N, C-alpha and C positions, 0 to 999 in steps of 0.2 A: 277151618276148614272151607265148613259150608257156602259162608260168604264169599272167599276166594275162590271156588266152582260156582258162587253165580254168576258171578264180576268174569269168569270169564266166559262163560255164554253171556253175558249180555253182552258180552264188548265180542263173539263172534255173532248174536245175529244184527248189534248195527252193523259189522262191516257186508252181513249176508244183506241189508235191507240195502246199504251204501253200494253195495257191488251190484247190486238190484233195482236198481233205480238208477245207477250207468246205465248197464244195458238196458235198458227201456233207452231209455233218453239215445242210445245209441241208433236203435234196430228206427228210434223217431226217425232221426237225421237224418239219417240213412232212406227213410220212404218217405221225408221229407223234399229230400233234394234230387231223387229221381222224380215225382211227381212235380216237383217245381222247375226241373228242366223239362220238363214235354211242356208245359202250362206255357215259358218261355220259346218255346220253340214253336208252340200254336202262335202265339203269339204275336210272333215276328212273325211266321207268316201272316198271319192277317193283314200287320201292318202293309205287306212288301204287296200282297196282292191286291190292295186295296192303290195304293200307289204307284205301284208298277204300270200299270197301265195308264193313266194321267206325265209322268214323266218318261217314261222308255225305258225304265229300268230294267240294268240285266239279271242274271240269278246269281252271278259269282260273289258281289256281296256276304248276298244271303246266305248262302253255302260256310262263306269264312265265317260269320257274324254269330252262326248259329253252331257253332262247333265253337268259339271264343266262346259263346254262354255256359255252354254246360259243360268246363274249362277254367271259367270262374264259379260254377254255382257248388262241383262241386274241389276244389281248393277251400274254397271256402266252410264246407261239409266237415274235409280233415282238416282244417285246423282247429274247430271248433270238439270233434272227438279230443282233437289233440291236450286241450286244453281242458275237458273234462275228466280227465283223467289221470290218476298223479300221482305214478308212474313214469306215463311218456312226455305228463308238463315236468318234471325237472328234467329228461331230459334234455325237451327243448328248452330248457331255458339251461342252462349245463351248454349245449352248442351253439347261442345267441350271446352267451357266456365269450366263447372263442370263434367269433365270425369270421372274424378274418383270415383264420384260415378256411372252416368252413366253406367259405364262399372262394377258397383257391382251388380245396376237392372239389365243392361241388360245380364252381365253373367247367374243371375238368372232365370230371364225371358223365354231365349234360352237355358239353360244348357240343355235339352235332344234335340234339333237343334243341338247344335253342337257334343253331345253326339253323334249323327248315321253319325255326318260327318265325324269327326274323326273314327269313324268304320267303316264305307264304303272306304276311305281310305287307311286303315292295311288291309284291304279284298283285297281289290285291289293291293293293297303288297307283301303281302303272300300269297294267291289262295290259304285258304282253299275250296273253291268251283270254278267254271265257270261255263257261260252266257254256259245254254244248257245242264248241268251238274244234274242228280238226288240227289236228296238229301235227309234231311230225317232231320230234327228240331224236335232232345228230345223227339222224336216216335208220336209226335203232325201233324206235317204238315211231307206234303209227297208228291216232285212234280217233275218237271223238273223249273231247273232255267231260265227263260225268261230274267229280266232284271233288271239291281245295277244302282241305281239308286245315285246321293246324303242321301238321308235319308232313304231312305227305300228296299228293296232287290222282286224282285217280284216271286210268283210261281204260277205255271201250277199243281192243284192236280190231283190228275185221274178220278174229276170230271170236269172236265174241266174249274173250277174256278180258278181263278188269286187270290190268298192269297199275303197281300199284314205285311209285317215284314218288321217293323224298324230295322236300320241295328245294332241297339245299341242290339236291343235282340236277334239277332241271334250271336253275337260275344261271349253273354255269357252261350247259352245254349251249347247244346251239339249238333256239327250234322256229321249224318253218309253220306257219299259219294258212294253213288253207282256206278260214273264213274270214271273207278279207268283209267287210262294211256293205261294199253295197250286195254281198251274195254273188258276182258274180269270180270265177273259172276258170281258166284256159291252163287246159291238157293237153302236151302232148302227144301225136301219133306217129312213130316210126318204123315204115313202113319204104324196104326195100328191095328196087325193080331190075331188073334184069338189064346190058347194057344194049341186047336186040331190041326191049320191048322202049315204045312210044310213053315220050313223057310226059307229054299234054293231055294224052290219053287215061293214061294213069292219075296223073292231077283233076285232070274231070271226073273221075270217077269216085274219086277221096273223096273229092265236093260236096257229089249227087247221096252219097252213100251216109255222108255227115252230116246233110245239113236236114236230112228223111226222122230227124227224133227230132221230136217239140220242147226238149230242156236245151238244145243247140240257139244262143245266141253270139247278136254280130260282136265285132268285138269295138268296146266303146272308142269314142270316138273319134272313127277311123269314117272311110269312106270306101269301106272295097266293094270290088262289085258283089260278093256273095258273100256268104256269111264265118267261110270257116276258110281261112288261106294254107296256103300249098307254096312251102320254097324246096327247090334242092339244095340240101343241108354238105353231102360230099358227095366225091367221087370211092366209091369203096372196093375192095379187092373185087370183092366178087359184084357188086349190083352200086346202083349208083338210090343212094339213100334221100327219100323227098320226109316229109316233115309239117305233121296240117297241127295249126295250131288251135285249137275248139275252144273251144266259150262256153259256158255251161250257167246254167240261173239256176246248176244246185250241184254244191261244191262232194256232198255229201255221198252223189250220187257221178261224182268222178274217172272212179277207180271200173265201177260196171256199165261206165258209158264208153269206156278208152276201148273196154274188150269189147263189149257193139259194132263199134266200129271197124274193127280189126276184121272180127267174123264176118262181117257186112263189104265188107272190102274184101276177103279172099274171096267170099263165095261169084259178087263182080268180074276178078280181075281173070278165074276160071272163064267162069262169062264170056272175058272181050282179048284173051290171049296177053294177056300180061304178066310174064312170070317174074316169081319171086325164087330169087337161087337161093343155093345154099350150097358151102362149100365144099367143095373136092380135094380128097385128097388121095395119093399115090404111094402104095405099101413099097415098098421093096425088100424086098426076103433076103436073106444072108446067104441064103440056096443058091441065087439067081446071081449072086457077083459072081466073074469069070475071076479062077486062083490066078494064084500073082506068086510071079517066081520066087523060089527059096531067095533071101539073100547070104549075098558069100559074106564068111566067115574072114576071108581074106581082105586086106585093103591095096 
């Protein structure tokens, strides 16, 4: 009887020691994965900083590589932990034994996740936009690209809010990239004047006020006399619509530049007597209409 109790105690202590060793190893693996991730990111950052100056590399691939390293390291740590725990290891072996069914199940469950990863890889390879570019996604999300991860893209919009968009969504939508290679952006400034106003004077005012801003440059590969070219766009219901083609060497400040030009032009129009029309409406109330004679019931 004493031998049976001693055997039970010995087995319990052995099991306790094994559980303690496994728990200790799991904690060490998690800590090691954390510091290894930090070290890998630091090394990648140092390598990028040393190479980017020589080869004029953008940060897009660096951000994507940084996130990919984190995924690889933590995946290896997770697989190591599973292999150390007997129960989890047996479950993993059972799952791999039925790999055909599990591949189908996991494929259906992780379809969107894999789609985001593949879309992210495609975007990094073909570069429809880069980190730091100002983009417009389908006319719904406008802002600067801050990061491209394995799953999503982070856009900082005009309200300084971070919009998180899945990579698969972005790859399927129309993207307008406002940051071109030479960092020059054309923005339209539309202004309507009344039919009684002097069109030529209005055009001169728009050109003069727009060209006062230092970020306004001349349109590339043209021989126009002025930096800003203004055209008569069309005749509206109550206005002659003009459009100024303003080229700026600061794409990120394009919206602010457009606002400043409109403000300056409005002040000059007021001084020069150029009228910006507004719609007029004639309202007819029911009580103002004459009484109609009653309809006869006789045919």
